[in-house]
C-alpha positions as CSV (number, residue, x, y, z in Angstrom):
1,M,91.0,-0.5,-52.3
2,K,90.1,0.8,-48.8
3,T,93.9,1.0,-48.2
4,S,94.2,3.2,-51.5
5,I,91.4,5.5,-50.3
6,R,92.9,6.0,-46.9
7,I,96.3,7.0,-48.5
8,M,94.5,9.5,-51.0
9,A,92.5,11.0,-47.9
10,L,95.7,11.4,-46.3
11,L,97.3,13.3,-49.2
12,L,94.4,15.4,-49.6
13,S,94.6,16.3,-45.9
14,L,98.2,17.1,-46.0
15,F,97.5,19.2,-49.3
16,A,94.9,21.1,-47.5
17,A,96.8,21.5,-44.2
18,F,99.9,22.9,-46.0
19,G,98.0,25.2,-48.7
20,G,98.7,23.0,-51.6
21,I,102.0,21.4,-53.1
22,A,104.0,24.6,-53.6
23,K,107.1,24.4,-51.5
24,P,107.9,27.4,-49.4
25,S,111.1,29.4,-50.3
26,L,113.2,31.7,-48.5
27,P,112.9,35.3,-49.5
28,D,115.5,37.4,-50.8
29,L,117.4,38.6,-47.7
30,D,120.2,40.3,-49.6
31,F,117.6,42.4,-51.6
32,E,119.3,41.9,-54.8
33,T,116.1,40.9,-57.0
34,Y,114.1,43.6,-55.6
35,D,113.4,46.9,-57.5
36,K,111.0,48.5,-55.0
37,F,109.6,47.8,-51.6
38,P,107.5,46.5,-50.1
39,A,108.1,43.3,-52.4
40,D,106.2,40.1,-52.2
41,G,105.8,38.9,-48.6
42,W,107.4,41.9,-46.9
43,R,105.5,44.2,-45.0
44,V,106.4,47.8,-44.0
45,S,105.0,50.0,-41.2
46,G,105.1,53.6,-40.1
47,R,104.3,55.2,-43.3
48,E,101.2,57.0,-41.8
49,A,103.7,58.5,-39.5
50,G,106.3,59.7,-42.1
51,Y,108.7,56.9,-42.4
52,S,109.5,55.7,-45.9
53,V,111.0,52.2,-46.8
54,S,112.7,51.7,-50.2
55,V,115.3,49.9,-52.2
56,D,118.7,51.6,-52.6
57,D,120.7,51.0,-55.6
58,K,123.4,53.5,-54.5
59,V,124.2,52.8,-51.1
60,F,124.8,49.2,-50.3
61,Q,127.5,47.0,-48.6
62,R,127.6,43.9,-50.7
63,G,126.1,43.3,-54.2
64,Q,124.2,46.2,-55.7
65,R,121.2,47.1,-53.2
66,S,119.9,47.5,-49.7
67,V,116.8,48.3,-48.2
68,S,116.8,51.9,-46.3
69,I,114.1,53.2,-43.8
70,A,113.9,57.1,-43.6
71,F,112.1,59.7,-41.6
72,K,110.3,62.5,-43.6
73,G,107.6,63.5,-41.2
74,S,107.2,66.1,-38.4
75,K,106.5,63.8,-35.4
76,P,108.9,60.8,-35.1
77,N,107.5,57.3,-34.1
78,A,109.0,54.4,-35.7
79,G,109.1,52.5,-39.2
80,S,109.9,49.0,-40.0
81,F,110.1,46.3,-42.5
82,S,109.6,42.5,-41.9
83,H,108.8,39.2,-43.4
84,I,107.2,36.2,-41.5
85,L,108.5,32.7,-42.2
86,T,106.6,29.9,-40.7
87,L,109.0,27.2,-39.3
88,K,109.0,23.5,-39.1
89,T,112.4,22.8,-37.5
90,K,114.0,22.2,-33.9
91,G,116.9,23.6,-32.5
92,Q,117.9,25.7,-29.5
93,N,119.2,29.0,-30.9
94,I,118.3,31.5,-33.7
95,K,120.3,34.4,-34.9
96,L,119.6,37.0,-37.4
97,R,122.7,38.7,-38.7
98,G,123.0,41.8,-41.0
99,A,124.8,44.9,-42.3
100,V,123.6,48.1,-40.9
101,K,124.8,51.8,-41.9
102,T,123.1,54.9,-40.2
103,E,122.7,58.6,-40.7
104,G,121.7,61.3,-38.3
105,I,119.5,59.0,-36.0
106,T,118.3,61.2,-33.1
107,D,115.7,60.7,-30.3
108,G,115.8,56.8,-31.0
109,W,118.0,53.9,-32.5
110,A,118.1,51.6,-35.4
111,G,118.4,47.9,-35.3
112,L,117.6,44.5,-36.9
113,M,114.4,42.9,-35.7
114,L,113.9,39.2,-34.9
115,N,110.5,37.8,-33.2
116,V,109.8,34.0,-32.6
117,H,106.3,33.3,-32.3
118,P,104.1,32.4,-30.5
119,K,105.6,35.0,-28.0
120,Q,108.7,32.9,-27.4
121,A,111.5,35.5,-27.8
122,F,112.0,39.0,-29.2
123,S,114.9,41.5,-29.9
124,N,115.2,44.7,-32.0
125,M,118.6,46.0,-30.8
126,S,117.1,48.5,-28.7
127,E,119.6,47.8,-25.8
128,Q,122.4,48.7,-28.2
129,K,121.2,52.1,-28.9
130,L,122.5,52.4,-32.3
131,A,122.0,56.0,-33.2
132,G,124.0,59.0,-34.9
133,D,126.2,58.1,-37.9
134,N,127.8,54.7,-38.2
135,D,129.6,53.4,-41.5
136,W,128.5,49.7,-42.4
137,A,128.8,47.5,-39.6
138,D,127.8,43.7,-39.1
139,F,125.4,43.2,-36.3
140,E,123.6,39.9,-34.7
141,I,120.6,39.0,-32.7
142,S,121.0,35.7,-30.8
143,L,118.1,34.2,-29.1
144,D,118.2,31.0,-27.1
145,V,114.9,29.6,-27.7
146,D,113.4,26.0,-28.2
147,L,112.2,26.2,-31.7
148,K,110.2,23.0,-31.4
149,N,107.6,25.2,-29.9
150,A,108.1,27.9,-32.4
151,S,105.2,28.3,-35.3
152,A,107.0,31.1,-37.1
153,I,109.5,33.9,-37.0
154,T,109.5,37.6,-38.2
155,V,112.7,39.1,-39.5
156,G,113.4,42.8,-40.5
157,G,114.7,46.2,-39.7
158,L,113.5,49.1,-37.8
159,L,114.2,52.8,-37.2
160,S,112.9,54.8,-34.1
161,G,113.4,58.4,-34.0
162,N,114.8,60.7,-36.6
163,G,117.4,60.0,-39.4
164,K,118.1,57.2,-41.8
165,V,119.2,53.5,-41.8
166,W,120.3,51.2,-44.4
167,F,120.2,47.1,-44.2
168,D,122.0,44.8,-46.4
169,D,122.8,41.0,-46.6
170,L,120.5,39.3,-43.7
171,Q,121.1,35.8,-42.8
172,I,119.1,33.5,-40.5
173,L,120.8,30.7,-38.5
174,I,119.6,27.8,-36.7
175,D,122.0,26.5,-34.1
176,D,124.6,28.4,-36.2
177,K,123.6,26.8,-39.5
178,P,122.1,28.8,-42.3
179,L,118.2,28.3,-42.4
180,V,117.0,26.5,-45.6
181,S,113.9,25.9,-47.4
182,S,113.3,22.7,-46.1
183,Q,112.9,24.2,-42.6
184,L,110.0,26.3,-43.7
185,R,106.2,25.5,-43.9
186,E,103.9,26.9,-46.5
187,M,102.7,30.2,-45.2
188,P,99.2,30.0,-44.1
189,R,96.8,32.0,-46.2
190,A,96.0,34.3,-43.2
191,Y,98.9,35.8,-43.3
192,K,98.6,37.0,-46.9
193,D,95.2,38.7,-46.3
194,N,95.7,42.5,-46.0
195,E,92.4,43.9,-47.5
196,F,91.6,45.7,-44.5
197,D,94.9,46.7,-43.2
198,S,93.9,50.3,-43.3
199,G,90.5,49.9,-41.8
200,S,87.1,48.0,-42.0
201,M,85.3,50.5,-44.1
202,L,82.3,49.6,-41.9
203,D,79.6,52.1,-40.2
204,L,77.7,50.4,-37.5
205,S,76.1,53.6,-36.1
206,G,72.4,53.9,-35.5
207,L,71.7,50.1,-35.1
208,D,68.2,48.8,-33.9
209,E,67.4,46.5,-31.0
210,A,66.9,43.5,-33.5
211,R,70.5,44.2,-35.1
212,L,72.2,44.3,-31.7
213,I,70.9,41.0,-30.7
214,N,72.2,39.7,-34.2
215,L,75.6,41.2,-33.3
216,D,75.5,39.4,-29.9
217,L,74.9,35.9,-31.6
218,L,77.5,36.9,-34.4
219,G,80.1,37.4,-31.6
220,R,79.6,34.0,-30.1
221,V,79.6,32.1,-33.6
222,W,82.5,34.0,-34.5
223,G,84.4,33.2,-31.4
224,F,83.2,29.4,-31.3
225,L,84.4,29.0,-34.8
226,K,87.8,30.8,-34.2
227,Y,88.7,28.2,-31.8
228,H,87.0,25.0,-33.0
229,H,86.8,25.1,-36.8
230,P,89.8,23.1,-38.1
231,N,90.3,25.1,-41.1
232,V,90.2,28.4,-39.4
233,G,92.7,26.7,-36.7
234,K,95.1,26.1,-39.8
235,G,95.3,29.5,-40.6
236,D,93.3,29.2,-43.9
237,Y,91.4,32.5,-42.8
238,N,92.3,35.8,-41.5
239,W,89.2,35.5,-38.9
240,D,89.6,39.4,-38.1
241,Y,89.0,40.2,-41.8
242,E,86.2,37.5,-42.5
243,L,84.3,39.3,-39.8
244,F,84.4,42.4,-41.8
245,R,83.6,40.8,-45.0
246,F,80.5,38.8,-43.5
247,L,79.2,41.8,-41.5
248,P,77.5,43.9,-44.1
249,G,75.4,41.0,-45.6
250,Y,74.6,39.9,-42.1
251,L,73.3,43.1,-40.9
252,S,70.8,43.3,-44.0
253,V,69.0,40.3,-43.1
254,V,65.1,40.8,-42.5
255,D,64.1,38.2,-40.1
256,I,65.6,35.5,-37.8
257,Q,65.4,32.7,-40.6
258,E,67.4,34.6,-42.8
259,R,70.0,35.3,-40.2
260,D,70.4,31.8,-39.2
261,K,70.7,30.8,-42.8
262,S,73.3,33.3,-43.5
263,L,75.3,31.7,-40.4
264,V,74.9,28.3,-41.7
265,D,76.1,29.1,-45.2
266,W,79.0,31.0,-43.8
267,I,80.0,27.9,-41.9
268,D,79.5,25.7,-45.0
269,R,81.9,28.0,-47.0
270,L,84.6,27.2,-44.5
271,G,84.8,23.8,-45.7
272,K,83.9,20.4,-44.8
273,V,84.5,19.4,-41.1
274,I,85.1,15.5,-40.5
275,P,84.0,14.2,-37.1
276,C,87.1,14.2,-34.9
277,I,88.1,10.4,-33.8
278,D,90.8,11.7,-31.2
279,C,88.6,14.1,-29.3
280,K,87.9,13.2,-25.8
281,V,84.7,14.1,-24.0
282,T,84.7,16.7,-21.3
283,N,85.9,15.4,-18.1
284,Q,82.8,15.7,-15.7
285,E,85.3,16.3,-12.8
286,S,87.1,19.4,-14.6
287,V,86.9,22.8,-12.4
288,L,85.3,24.4,-15.8
289,K,83.3,22.9,-18.6
290,P,82.8,24.3,-22.0
291,D,79.5,26.4,-22.0
292,H,77.2,25.8,-25.1
293,R,74.1,26.6,-23.6
294,W,73.6,29.5,-26.1
295,F,73.2,26.9,-28.9
296,Y,70.1,26.1,-27.4
297,E,69.0,29.2,-25.5
298,S,69.2,31.8,-28.2
299,G,66.2,30.7,-30.2
300,L,68.6,29.2,-33.3
301,S,67.1,27.3,-35.9
302,K,67.7,23.5,-35.8
303,E,70.0,23.6,-38.8
304,L,72.3,26.0,-37.2
305,I,72.4,24.1,-34.0
306,K,73.4,21.0,-35.8
307,K,75.9,22.6,-37.7
308,L,77.5,24.3,-34.5
309,N,77.6,20.7,-32.9
310,S,79.2,19.3,-36.1
311,V,82.2,21.9,-35.7
312,Y,82.2,21.1,-32.3
313,E,82.5,17.3,-32.9
314,G,85.2,17.7,-35.6
315,R,87.3,20.5,-33.8
316,R,90.7,21.1,-34.2
317,Q,92.9,19.3,-31.8
318,G,96.3,20.7,-30.3
319,A,97.8,24.1,-31.1
320,S,96.2,26.4,-33.8
321,F,96.8,29.6,-35.7
322,Y,95.3,31.6,-32.9
323,V,95.9,29.8,-29.7
324,T,98.6,27.4,-28.3
325,T,100.2,26.6,-24.9
326,N,104.0,26.9,-24.1
327,S,105.9,24.2,-22.1
328,W,104.4,25.4,-18.8
329,R,101.0,25.0,-20.1
330,R,100.3,28.5,-20.1
331,V,97.9,29.5,-23.1
332,I,99.4,31.7,-25.8
333,F,97.3,33.9,-28.1
334,S,99.2,33.8,-31.3
335,N,98.6,36.0,-34.5
336,E,96.5,38.5,-32.6
337,K,97.3,41.7,-34.3
338,A,97.2,45.0,-32.3
339,Y,96.6,47.3,-35.0
340,S,98.7,50.0,-33.7
341,N,98.3,52.0,-36.8
342,M,94.8,52.8,-35.6
343,P,95.0,55.0,-32.5
344,Y,91.0,55.4,-32.8
345,P,90.0,52.1,-34.2
346,D,87.2,52.5,-36.4
347,D,83.6,50.8,-36.0
348,G,84.4,47.4,-37.1
349,F,87.8,47.1,-35.3
350,R,86.3,48.4,-32.1
351,L,83.7,45.5,-32.3
352,L,86.4,43.3,-33.2
353,A,88.0,44.3,-29.9
354,L,85.1,43.3,-28.1
355,Y,84.5,39.9,-30.0
356,R,88.2,39.0,-29.4
357,Y,88.3,39.8,-25.6
358,W,84.8,38.3,-24.7
359,N,85.7,34.9,-26.5
360,I,89.2,34.7,-24.9
361,V,87.5,35.0,-21.5
362,Q,84.9,32.5,-22.5
363,Y,87.2,30.0,-23.4
364,F,90.3,30.6,-21.7
365,F,90.0,32.4,-18.3
366,P,90.1,29.9,-15.5
367,Y,87.9,32.1,-13.1
368,K,85.2,33.1,-15.3
369,Y,82.7,31.7,-13.0
370,L,83.8,34.1,-10.2
371,T,82.8,37.3,-12.0
372,D,80.0,39.3,-10.3
373,K,78.1,39.3,-13.8
374,E,77.6,36.1,-15.6
375,W,79.8,36.3,-18.4
376,S,77.4,35.2,-21.0
377,G,75.4,38.5,-20.7
378,V,78.4,40.8,-21.0
379,L,78.7,40.6,-24.6
380,A,75.2,42.0,-25.3
381,E,75.7,44.9,-22.6
382,Y,79.2,45.9,-24.3
383,I,78.1,46.1,-27.8
384,P,76.4,49.5,-28.0
385,L,79.2,50.9,-25.5
386,F,82.0,50.0,-28.0
387,L,80.2,51.0,-30.9
388,G,79.3,54.2,-29.1
389,A,82.9,55.3,-28.2
390,R,83.3,58.5,-29.8
391,N,87.1,59.0,-29.5
392,R,90.2,57.4,-28.1
393,L,89.6,58.1,-24.7
394,D,86.1,56.8,-24.7
395,Y,87.6,53.5,-26.3
396,E,90.1,53.1,-23.7
397,K,87.5,53.9,-20.9
398,V,85.0,51.3,-22.2
399,T,87.8,48.7,-22.7
400,L,89.1,49.2,-19.2
401,S,85.3,49.0,-17.9
402,L,85.1,45.7,-19.9
403,I,88.4,44.5,-18.4
404,A,87.3,45.3,-14.9
405,E,84.3,42.9,-15.3
406,L,86.8,40.1,-14.7
407,K,87.4,41.1,-11.3
408,D,91.0,40.3,-11.4
409,T,94.1,42.5,-10.4
410,H,96.3,41.0,-13.2
411,A,93.6,42.3,-15.7
412,N,94.4,45.9,-16.7
413,L,95.2,48.2,-19.7
414,W,99.0,47.5,-19.4
415,A,99.6,49.5,-22.9
416,G,97.6,52.0,-24.8
417,R,96.1,53.8,-22.0
418,G,97.8,57.2,-23.0
419,E,94.6,59.1,-22.9
420,I,93.4,57.6,-19.5
421,E,96.8,58.5,-18.0
422,K,96.3,62.1,-19.3
423,M,93.0,62.1,-17.5
424,R,94.3,61.2,-14.3
425,G,97.0,63.8,-14.6
426,E,100.4,64.7,-16.0
427,F,101.5,66.2,-12.8
428,Y,102.5,63.7,-9.7
429,P,102.5,64.6,-6.0
430,P,105.7,64.2,-4.1
431,V,104.1,62.1,-1.2
432,F,103.0,58.5,-1.6
433,T,99.5,57.8,-0.3
434,R,97.9,54.7,1.0
435,F,94.4,54.1,2.8
436,V,95.2,53.3,6.4
437,E,92.2,52.7,8.8
438,G,90.1,53.6,6.0
439,E,91.5,57.1,5.4
440,L,94.1,58.3,2.9
441,V,97.3,58.8,4.6
442,A,100.6,60.2,3.7
443,V,103.0,57.2,4.2
444,D,106.3,58.0,2.3
445,F,107.8,60.6,0.2
446,Y,109.1,60.6,-3.3
447,T,112.2,62.5,-3.8
448,E,112.8,65.3,-6.6
449,N,116.5,65.5,-7.8
450,K,117.5,63.4,-4.8
451,R,116.5,65.8,-2.2
452,D,116.0,63.8,1.1
453,I,112.6,63.2,2.7
454,S,112.8,66.0,5.3
455,D,113.3,68.7,2.5
456,M,110.5,67.1,0.7
457,S,108.3,67.2,3.7
458,R,109.1,70.9,4.2
459,L,108.4,71.9,0.6
460,S,105.1,70.2,0.4
461,G,103.8,71.3,3.8
462,L,103.0,67.6,4.7
463,S,104.3,65.2,6.9
464,I,104.2,61.4,7.3
465,G,101.1,60.4,8.9
466,D,98.9,63.3,7.6
467,V,95.3,62.5,6.7
468,I,94.1,63.9,3.4
469,T,90.4,64.6,3.6
470,E,89.6,66.9,0.3
471,I,91.5,67.8,-2.7
472,D,90.6,70.8,-4.5
473,G,87.4,71.0,-2.5
474,V,86.2,67.5,-3.2
475,P,85.8,64.9,-0.5
476,V,88.3,62.0,-0.9
477,E,85.2,59.7,-0.3
478,K,83.7,61.2,-3.7
479,L,86.9,60.9,-5.6
480,V,87.2,57.3,-5.0
481,R,83.7,56.7,-5.9
482,D,83.9,58.3,-9.1
483,R,87.2,56.2,-9.7
484,L,86.0,52.7,-8.9
485,G,84.9,51.6,-12.1
486,Y,88.6,52.4,-14.1
487,Y,90.7,50.3,-11.4
488,P,90.3,46.7,-12.3
489,A,91.0,44.4,-9.2
490,S,90.3,41.1,-7.6
491,N,88.9,42.7,-4.3
492,E,88.6,46.1,-2.5
493,A,91.7,46.1,-0.8
494,S,94.0,46.0,-4.1
495,R,91.5,48.5,-5.7
496,L,92.0,51.2,-3.1
497,R,95.8,50.3,-3.1
498,D,95.7,51.2,-6.7
499,I,93.6,54.4,-6.4
500,A,95.4,55.9,-3.6
501,P,98.6,56.9,-5.3
502,D,96.5,58.4,-8.1
503,L,94.3,60.7,-6.3
504,L,96.8,63.5,-5.9
505,R,97.5,63.5,-9.5
506,S,96.4,66.6,-11.7
507,N,96.7,68.2,-14.9
508,K,97.5,71.3,-13.0
509,A,101.0,72.1,-11.6
510,E,99.5,72.8,-8.1
511,I,96.5,71.7,-6.1
512,D,94.7,72.8,-2.9
513,I,94.5,70.0,-0.2
514,S,92.8,69.8,3.5
515,F,94.3,67.2,5.8
516,R,94.3,66.5,9.4
517,R,97.3,66.3,11.8
518,D,96.9,65.8,15.5
519,K,93.3,66.2,15.2
520,V,93.7,69.7,13.7
521,M,92.4,70.5,10.2
522,R,95.0,72.1,8.1
523,N,95.0,73.4,4.3
524,T,97.8,73.6,1.9
525,S,98.7,74.2,-1.6
526,L,100.7,71.2,-2.9
527,K,103.0,71.6,-5.8
528,L,103.0,68.6,-8.2
529,F,105.8,67.5,-10.5
530,K,106.2,65.6,-13.6
531,K,106.9,61.9,-13.1
532,D,110.6,62.1,-14.4
533,E,111.3,64.8,-11.8
534,L,110.5,62.2,-8.7
535,D,112.2,59.3,-7.7
536,Y,108.7,57.5,-8.3
537,F,107.8,54.2,-6.9
538,Y,104.7,52.0,-7.1
539,L,103.4,49.6,-4.7
540,Y,106.2,49.7,-2.3
541,R,109.7,51.0,-2.1
542,K,112.6,48.6,-2.7
543,P,115.5,49.0,-0.3
544,K,118.4,50.0,-2.3
545,G,121.6,48.5,-1.7
546,E,120.4,46.3,1.4
547,K,120.8,42.6,1.7
548,S,117.6,40.6,1.9
549,Y,118.4,39.4,5.1
550,K,119.5,40.6,8.6
551,N,119.4,39.8,12.2
552,I,116.7,41.7,14.3
553,D,115.9,41.8,17.9
554,R,119.1,39.8,18.6
555,D,118.1,36.0,17.5
556,I,115.5,36.6,15.1
557,G,116.1,36.4,11.6
558,Y,114.3,39.0,8.8
559,V,114.0,38.4,5.2
560,T,112.5,40.5,2.6
561,L,111.8,38.9,-0.7
562,A,111.9,42.4,-2.4
563,T,115.6,41.9,-2.7
564,I,116.3,38.2,-2.3
565,E,118.7,36.6,-4.8
566,K,119.0,33.0,-5.7
567,E,122.2,32.7,-4.0
568,D,120.9,34.2,-0.6
569,V,118.8,31.1,0.1
570,D,121.7,28.8,1.5
571,S,123.1,32.0,3.2
572,I,119.6,32.6,5.0
573,K,119.5,28.9,5.8
574,N,122.9,28.7,7.3
575,Q,122.7,31.8,9.2
576,F,119.4,31.5,10.9
577,K,119.0,27.6,11.2
578,D,119.3,28.2,15.0
579,A,117.3,31.3,15.2
580,A,114.5,31.7,17.7
581,G,112.3,32.4,14.7
582,I,112.3,34.0,11.2
583,I,110.0,36.8,9.7
584,I,109.7,36.6,5.8
585,D,108.1,39.9,4.6
586,I,106.1,39.4,1.4
587,R,104.6,43.0,1.3
588,N,106.2,43.0,-2.0
589,Y,107.1,41.2,-5.2
590,P,109.5,38.5,-4.9
591,N,112.7,39.6,-6.6
592,T,113.5,35.9,-7.5
593,P,111.3,32.9,-7.0
594,S,112.0,31.2,-3.6
595,M,108.8,29.4,-2.6
596,Y,110.5,25.9,-3.5
597,S,114.1,26.6,-2.5
598,L,113.3,28.4,0.8
599,G,109.8,27.1,1.4
600,S,111.7,23.5,1.6
601,F,113.5,24.8,4.9
602,F,110.3,25.0,6.8
603,V,108.7,21.6,6.2
604,E,109.5,18.2,7.7
605,D,107.8,16.0,5.3
606,K,106.5,16.1,1.7
607,S,103.8,18.6,2.0
608,A,101.0,19.6,-0.6
609,F,100.4,23.5,-0.7
610,A,98.8,24.3,-4.0
611,K,96.7,22.9,-6.8
612,F,96.7,24.2,-10.3
613,T,94.1,24.0,-13.3
614,Y,95.3,24.2,-16.9
615,P,93.3,25.1,-20.1
616,N,92.6,22.3,-22.5
617,I,92.9,23.8,-26.0
618,D,91.8,20.6,-27.4
619,N,88.5,21.4,-25.8
620,P,88.2,25.1,-25.3
621,G,86.5,26.0,-22.3
622,E,87.7,23.2,-20.0
623,F,89.9,23.7,-17.3
624,G,90.9,20.2,-16.1
625,V,91.3,18.6,-12.7
626,R,93.6,20.1,-10.1
627,N,97.3,18.9,-10.2
628,V,98.7,19.1,-6.8
629,T,101.9,21.1,-5.9
630,V,104.4,19.9,-3.2
631,L,107.1,21.1,-0.9
632,R,110.0,18.5,-0.3
633,P,112.0,19.1,2.9
634,S,115.5,20.3,2.7
635,E,118.4,18.4,4.4
636,V,118.0,20.6,7.6
637,T,114.5,21.6,8.7
638,F,114.0,24.9,10.5
639,K,112.9,24.3,14.2
640,G,111.9,27.7,15.2
641,K,108.9,30.0,14.6
642,L,108.1,31.1,11.0
643,V,106.0,34.5,10.8
644,V,105.1,35.5,7.0
645,L,103.9,39.1,6.6
646,V,101.4,39.9,3.7
647,N,99.0,42.8,2.8
648,E,97.4,44.0,-0.3
649,N,100.8,44.5,-2.0
650,T,101.2,40.7,-1.8
651,Q,99.9,39.7,-5.3
652,S,100.6,36.7,-7.8
653,Q,104.0,34.9,-7.3
654,A,104.1,36.6,-3.7
655,E,100.6,35.0,-2.9
656,F,101.7,31.7,-4.2
657,T,105.0,32.2,-2.1
658,A,102.9,32.6,1.1
659,M,100.8,29.5,0.1
660,A,104.1,27.4,0.1
661,F,105.4,29.1,3.5
662,R,102.0,28.3,5.0
663,A,102.6,24.6,4.8
664,G,105.7,24.8,7.1
665,R,105.9,23.1,10.3
666,D,105.3,26.3,12.6
667,T,104.0,29.1,10.3
668,T,101.7,32.0,11.1
669,I,100.6,34.6,8.5
670,I,100.0,37.7,9.8
671,G,98.8,41.1,8.2
672,S,95.8,41.7,6.0
673,K,93.9,40.3,2.9
674,T,96.2,40.1,-0.1
675,S,95.5,41.0,-3.9
676,G,93.7,37.9,-4.8
677,A,95.2,37.6,-8.1
678,D,97.2,34.2,-8.6
679,G,98.0,32.2,-11.7
680,N,100.5,33.1,-14.1
681,M,99.6,36.2,-16.4
682,V,98.6,35.5,-20.1
683,R,98.9,38.6,-22.4
684,L,96.8,39.6,-25.3
685,E,96.7,42.5,-27.9
686,L,93.5,44.4,-28.8
687,P,93.1,46.8,-31.7
688,G,94.3,50.4,-31.3
689,G,97.6,49.1,-29.7
690,L,95.9,48.0,-26.6
691,R,97.8,45.3,-24.3
692,T,95.9,43.6,-21.4
693,A,96.3,40.3,-19.4
694,F,94.6,38.2,-16.9
695,S,95.3,35.2,-14.7
696,G,95.9,32.3,-16.7
697,L,96.1,29.4,-14.5
698,G,93.8,28.3,-11.6
699,V,95.3,28.2,-8.3
700,Y,93.7,26.7,-5.3
701,Y,94.6,25.3,-1.8
702,P,95.2,21.5,-1.6
703,D,91.6,21.1,-0.4
704,G,90.2,23.3,-3.3
705,G,89.7,26.3,-1.3
706,E,89.8,29.4,-3.4
707,T,92.6,31.9,-3.8
708,Q,91.4,34.1,-6.5
709,R,89.6,37.2,-5.4
710,V,89.6,35.9,-1.9
711,G,93.5,36.3,-1.5
712,I,95.9,34.9,1.2
713,I,93.7,35.6,4.6
714,P,96.2,36.0,7.6
715,D,95.9,33.7,10.7
716,I,96.0,37.0,12.6
717,E,94.9,40.2,11.1
718,V,97.2,43.0,11.8
719,K,96.9,46.4,10.0
720,P,98.9,49.6,10.2
721,T,97.3,52.4,12.3
722,I,97.8,56.2,11.5
723,V,99.5,56.6,15.0
724,G,101.9,53.7,13.9
725,V,102.6,55.4,10.5
726,R,103.1,58.8,11.9
727,E,105.6,57.4,14.4
728,G,107.4,55.5,11.8
729,R,106.8,52.0,13.3
730,D,106.3,48.9,11.4
731,E,103.6,47.3,13.5
732,L,103.4,44.1,11.5
733,V,107.1,43.4,12.4
734,E,106.5,44.3,16.1
735,K,103.6,41.7,16.1
736,A,105.6,38.9,14.4
737,I,108.6,39.6,17.1
738,E,106.0,39.2,19.9
739,L,104.6,36.0,18.3
740,I,108.2,34.5,18.2
741,R,109.1,35.3,21.7
742,T,105.7,34.0,22.9
743,S,106.4,30.8,20.9
744,S,109.8,30.7,22.4
745,V,108.8,30.9,26.1
746,G,106.1,28.1,25.3
747,R,108.9,25.8,24.1
């Protein structure tokens, strides 16, 4: 009897997990059964921008129908059609083939579209630049990807720009064999919920203090259920849209008792939660542990606390609809829609943006404990700010301010900050500026139309080494203070690094500046340029056409990681094995990873140089015990002196590389504090087409010492001087040579 019950329970669980017994099937990829579009399961985008997607029974390659995308608007953007298929298959390659015909495509391209989720691989044929008039031809997208880590794929077609394109006879192949229905899972119900695609239909203005407090609690409960409730984790619910359904009734409650009961009833409607027999208790040695203090510190009813704890005890294990990890244990936020069709998201979607971001940080940011403010209080602070954003610029600014609370240079608005960029200025200076000895100094020139630096200096009225003191009559110090909140950074060194190149930007084509040269104050009107008129660079200028290594000062090797190639490493070892010393310049971002291949040259024994912590998606909020990373010596060990150059441009992989070199037999790091943002970036989307990121892994020294926000602290601090900049000297290289010569004498 007990065996029969167990079998029945297993069958019921499988039934629930896959949405019933209906077998998934492939859509009609040659479009012969469709009379109109979008058909069942297919989605289209771009209609609001003037793109029309339809079935065409007059133009086709095979059969009697194709699907076309045509632009009929006034301001071209992009239109597409797509279908999501959930996979349960293995393989190392996936292909999308199809026939494409184009007519009059300008200012863009057309192409097939293939996306492997969660964020495994993507192509839309943009690199092929299929434009103009082209008769029917077969095209193919081929992606090499381990499909055992893939949950779904999106297939379809795209038109960017003006014109018209037709698609016919699409085919999907796994390892060169046609995809069949048995390789599909039943589509999660969340994919089929499109009720609020055009807006939340919520007005959240004029809320009193009690309702704002209730929204703070709701954000916590919503995020907790998103990452813990097994039925939400299976994709049974579009959790964004469930928020919009729940909000109207929730905001109408009259007291705390009714509020808590509404939350209990909501949790009950999600389905029964069975205690998890595989869930492990939180490791007490973990660097970060789940923070559920709000269960008990928010004045919740005993029934609601009990209900939340029951969800925690039955929490989903492993990958879920909204979060998973890749083979490097980096967290991936899957199925987070960017809602790019909403340039200015409405009240509900702006609140959703805050809830999504706050909870992702709450459960998956390894350095949450390093923020200046306790993260628990940030949600309540920002609810009225997000709801009060009056336009797109306000929305971008408040989102950027929220991101800045992380104090993480990896965290920024990496896409969707168009209004902020307009505010900073569409015209750019011809000179690159940097803070040197606490003052804004011209350190390099961009070049317009390939004019050389002397021409640009003459035209601008500035020289390298000039100290800029005022811009349009406003002191530089005030301009910096006004901008601090909109430049997310781990420390002040990296914040000033990012602010400096933007201070001379303007929406005017000419600005007035005051500057000091040789202790004499001067004024000039500085002509500005559109960005595409300049040879614009950011953070540092890569040496063009130069090898990554060379001899300097006779028997000293110099290596810049800005241009290093994988094949350079053996040549560096051979050329410099008997050198008096080697200078490795990491005042840049490495062109290719070299921390292990080159780092092994400088250690004599197996040497630990870093520890990692990883997110535990089985127990959201936990970052486990640190794992040690080591260098193993190469066949030949360098016997000379190694000097590593770092500064505020040394960030992320560059910092990790510096940590590896620090483990060398005789290494000295010189320069200034680095950016303080280590650990692979994880990316996420927010409503309105915003894209952001943050450091996704915890990185520490072998003894547990911090690197985040702290940066790599040099053994000897050496900073450029204004005099040195003016004279064109590299004072860090000079100091490195001095250290190597002194060390050689000592030997």
